[in-house]
C-alpha positions in Angstrom: 85.8 215.8 218.1 83.7 218.6 216.7 86.5 221.0 217.5 88.5 219.6 214.6 85.7 220.7 212.3 85.9 224.2 213.8 89.6 224.2 213.2 89.2 223.1 209.6 86.7 226.0 209.0 89.3 228.4 210.5 92.1 227.1 208.3 90.0 227.0 205.2 88.3 230.4 205.5 91.3 232.6 204.3 91.4 230.7 201.1 87.7 231.2 200.3 86.8 227.6 201.3 83.7 228.6 203.3 81.4 225.5 203.0 82.3 222.7 205.4 80.2 219.7 206.4 81.2 216.5 208.3 79.1 213.4 208.6 79.5 209.7 209.4 80.6 207.7 206.4 77.9 205.1 207.0 75.3 207.6 205.8 77.2 208.2 202.6 78.0 204.5 202.0 74.4 203.5 202.4 73.4 205.9 199.6 75.8 204.9 196.8 76.9 201.9 194.8 79.6 199.6 196.2 82.3 200.8 193.8 81.8 204.4 195.1 81.9 203.6 198.8 84.7 204.9 200.9 85.9 201.4 201.7 87.6 201.3 198.4 89.8 204.2 199.4 90.2 204.0 203.2 88.7 201.0 205.1 89.4 202.5 208.5 87.8 205.9 208.0 84.6 206.5 210.0 83.7 210.1 208.9 84.1 212.5 206.1 84.7 216.2 206.1 83.5 217.8 202.8 85.2 221.1 201.8 83.7 223.5 199.3 83.3 227.1 198.4 80.4 229.4 197.9 80.7 232.6 195.8 83.9 234.0 194.3 86.2 234.1 197.3 88.1 230.9 196.4 88.6 232.2 192.9 89.9 235.5 194.4 92.4 233.5 196.5 93.5 231.6 193.4 94.0 234.8 191.4 96.1 236.3 194.2 98.3 233.1 194.2 98.8 233.5 190.4 99.8 237.1 190.8 102.5 236.0 193.3 103.5 233.0 191.1 103.2 234.2 187.4 104.3 230.8 186.0 101.5 229.0 187.8 99.0 229.4 185.0 101.2 227.5 182.6 100.4 224.3 184.4 98.0 221.9 182.7 95.5 222.2 185.6 96.4 225.3 187.5 93.2 225.6 189.6 93.2 222.0 190.5 96.9 222.2 191.5 96.1 225.3 193.6 93.3 223.4 195.3 95.7 220.5 196.2 98.3 223.0 197.5 95.8 224.7 199.8 94.2 221.4 201.0 97.4 219.6 201.6 99.5 222.4 203.1 96.9 224.5 205.0 94.3 221.9 206.1 95.2 218.2 205.8 98.8 218.9 206.9 97.5 220.7 210.0 95.1 217.9 210.8 98.0 215.4 210.7 100.1 217.6 212.9 97.5 217.1 215.6 98.1 213.4 215.5 94.9 212.7 213.4 94.9 210.6 210.3 93.1 211.7 207.2 92.9 210.6 203.6 92.3 213.3 201.0 90.0 212.7 198.0 89.5 215.2 195.2 86.5 215.4 192.8 88.8 216.1 189.9 91.0 213.1 190.5 91.0 210.4 187.7 92.3 206.9 187.2 91.6 205.7 190.8 88.8 205.0 193.2 86.8 208.1 193.9 83.7 209.2 195.7 80.3 210.3 194.4 80.8 214.0 195.3 77.3 215.2 194.4 75.7 212.7 196.8 78.4 213.3 199.3 77.8 217.1 199.2 74.1 216.6 199.7 74.5 214.2 202.7 77.1 216.5 204.3 74.8 219.6 204.0 76.9 221.5 201.4 73.8 221.8 199.3 70.6 220.2 198.0 69.4 218.9 194.6 68.5 221.3 191.8 67.0 221.1 188.3 70.4 222.0 186.9 72.0 218.8 188.0 74.3 220.6 190.5 73.9 221.3 194.2 72.2 224.5 195.4 72.9 226.2 198.7 70.4 228.3 200.7 72.7 231.4 200.7 75.0 231.0 197.7 72.5 229.3 195.4 74.1 227.4 192.5 77.4 229.3 192.9 79.1 226.6 194.9 81.7 223.9 194.2 83.0 220.9 196.0 86.8 221.0 196.3 87.9 218.1 198.5 86.9 215.5 201.1 88.9 214.3 204.1 88.3 210.7 205.2 89.0 210.5 209.0 89.1 207.9 211.7 87.1 210.0 214.2 83.3 210.0 214.4 82.1 213.4 213.3 78.6 214.6 212.7 78.5 218.4 211.9 76.6 218.8 208.6 76.6 222.1 206.8 73.8 224.7 206.5 72.5 223.2 203.2 71.3 219.9 204.9 67.8 219.1 203.6 67.6 222.1 201.3 65.3 221.3 198.4 63.9 224.5 196.9 63.2 223.6 193.3 59.9 221.7 193.7 58.3 224.8 195.4 60.0 227.4 193.2 57.4 229.6 191.5 59.5 231.7 189.1 61.2 228.6 187.6 63.3 231.1 185.6 65.9 228.4 184.9 63.6 226.3 182.8 62.8 228.7 179.9 66.4 230.2 180.1 68.0 227.0 178.6 68.2 227.3 174.8 68.5 223.5 174.5 65.4 222.8 176.7 67.8 220.7 178.8 66.3 222.0 182.1 62.8 221.0 183.2 60.9 219.8 186.2 62.3 216.4 185.5 65.8 217.7 186.0 68.8 218.1 183.8 68.9 216.4 180.4 72.6 215.8 180.2 72.7 214.6 176.5 70.6 217.5 175.3 72.9 219.9 177.1 76.0 218.2 175.8 74.9 218.2 172.2 73.9 221.8 172.2 77.1 222.9 173.8 79.3 221.0 171.4 77.3 221.6 168.2 76.6 225.3 169.0 80.0 226.2 170.5 79.6 230.0 170.8 76.3 229.5 172.6 76.6 229.2 176.4 80.3 230.1 176.3 79.8 233.0 178.7 77.9 230.9 181.2 74.9 228.5 181.7 71.8 230.6 181.0 69.8 228.6 183.5 72.3 228.9 186.2 72.5 232.6 185.7 68.8 233.0 186.0 68.4 231.0 189.2 66.6 233.2 191.8 68.6 232.0 194.8 71.8 233.8 195.6 72.4 235.7 192.4 74.5 238.3 194.3 77.1 235.5 194.9 77.6 234.8 191.2 81.1 233.9 190.2 83.3 236.6 188.6 83.1 236.7 184.8 86.7 235.3 184.4 85.9 232.4 186.7 82.7 231.6 184.8 84.7 231.6 181.5 87.3 229.3 183.0 84.8 226.7 184.1 82.8 226.9 180.9 85.9 226.4 178.7 87.0 223.4 180.8 83.5 221.9 180.8 83.3 222.3 177.0 86.6 220.5 176.5 85.4 217.6 178.5 82.1 217.6 176.7 83.8 217.5 173.3 85.9 214.6 174.3 82.9 212.6 175.4 80.8 213.7 172.4 83.5 212.5 170.0 83.7 209.1 171.7 80.0 208.6 172.2 78.6 210.0 169.0 81.4 209.9 166.5 83.6 207.1 167.7 
């Protein structure tokens, strides 16, 4: 059944979704807590296809879509809605047309059972661990994102190019560590609370991008476009403020 993975790559590529990895769900389920296992979503699924993007091609596809549909940006979550449209219409729909069953899961979905996408991306070979608390790819560096997962009945084992990638322990420049103004990045990893407090309490700082992410020595040529970075930073800051107000002021 590896040909379905090749087809998914073909369907995804025109939309900038250029990172695809498929693995048996038993590998993922063995690595996460019971409440994050796939059984809570689809008991019959045997494999998962993880879909992501590296570099700015996905954002470019989104901007072209917005130009063709000027009212799209008025939506509450325009990029997430674009992601759903692409996955459902161009990928999952075509999988189903071939008589295959799949359940789509999104990392941005809330209020229902979901998957541990960071662990899923690592196991599926989308990227390896980094000091920044995000996945890192051997070509695209930290400029990657996970967009969706397809839970499928077929047994698939076609991991991505990032399988086993773990560059941070051997990194000599370690430029990401001194770059963080909050000292939230170290050899121990990412200090979430230190990062959160600095972002919320010093709002203008880090608004144009994470300094540590910008200084990573892997794949800097694949850095997101400036408007995409601003979009993600603004969205992250809104979420951080909500959490901060509940956790430290509530």
